[in-house]
N, C-alpha and C positions, 0 to 999 in steps of 0.2 A: 251068355257069360258062362264059359266052360272051363276056364283055367286062370291061374294067377297072372299069367302073361296077358290075357285079355283084360283082366281087371286093371293092370298097370297101364295098358294101352288106353282103356276108357278114361282113366284119371288124366292122362296126358291130353287126351282129346277134350275133356271137360275144361281143363286149364286153358287150352287153346281157344275154346269157345269164349271163355271169360276175357282173354287177352284180345280177341278179335271183335268183341262187342256184339256177340250173337244176340238175336232177338229172344225175349223171354220164352216164347213158345218152344224154342230149341232146348231149353233147359227143362221146362215143365213136363215134357213128354217122358222124362226119365224119373218122374216122381209118382209114387203110388197115391191112390185116393185116400182120403180120410186123414186122421191125425198122424203126424210123423212119429216114428219110433224115437228118433233123435235128429235134431237139426240145430247145431250150435255154432255161433260165431263168438269171438272173444267177448263181445259186449251184448249178446242177445241169444235168447232161446226162442226158436221159432216153432209154433204149434202145428201149422198146416199150410197149405198152398196159399190161402187167402192172406194169412199173416206174412208169409214170405213175399208175396206181391207188394204188400204195404211196405215191408222192410226195404225191398229193392227200390221202390219209388222214393222213399225217404233218404236212403243211404247212398245207393249206387248212383243216383242222379247227381251227386256232388262230385263224381269222378269223371274226368275226361278220358283217361286211359288207364289200363292195368297191364302189368307184365309179371308173369309168374315164371321164374327160372328154377327148374327142378334141380336140386342138389343131391337128392337121394330118393329112391322109391323102392318099395317092396310090397309083395302081396302074398296072401296065403288063403287056403281053403278054410271056410267057416261052416258051422252046422247049417242044415236046411238048404244045401246046395247054393250057399252064398260064398262070397269072397271078400275078405278084408284087404284094403289097400291103403298104404300110408306113404305120403310124399312130403319131404321137407322141401320148401321152396323159399327163394328170396323174392319177396313180393315188392313191387314198386308201382306206385300210382301217381298220376298227375291229377290234381283237383281242377275243377272248373275255374278256380281262382288263380291257377298257375303254380301252386305249391306242389312239391314232390314229397311223397310219403314213402318210406322204405321200412320194411319189417320182415324178419325171418318168421315164416309161418309153417305149421304142420297141418296138412289136410289128412283126415282119416275118414274113409268111407267104407260102408258095407254094401255090397252090390249083389244083385241076383236077378232072376227073371221074374216076370209078372206082367199083368195087364193093368190098365187104368182107363178112365174115361177119355184121356188124351192119347191113349195108345191101346185101343181095345184088342188089337191082334197080338200084343206083346212083342212087338218088333224090336223094342229098345230096352237095354238094361235098366233096371230100377235101382234107385238109391234108397236104401232102407235106413241107413244111419249116415249122418254127415256131421263132421266136427272139424272146425278150424281153431287152432290154438296158436298163441304166440310162443316162439321158442326163446 
């Protein structure tokens, strides 16, 4: 992660992973070990990877599909060789019951380099702060 442009590209890739139903391991390699600095959804504060896995199992299992359409995105350098990136998206999901949910959301991430037990060589950017809010 060396530039705001790379941070923007990462967030677009992250959203594509959500939309394409990527396996959890694809997401988890981007997370640092230990307690999260911040991981927030509109209805939940997540403490660590174990808590996130439980949340995914309980919440995301109710969705058949997701689609995040980016309507705006920007990134900037942050202290400690990190980058903040914010994207406004129009989110749409189909539940396993066949209902459609639509919400305008804002994703705000702080990214940087680092290693973890799931990425000991530090090949993948790490998400240090993650926040989704409703617009």
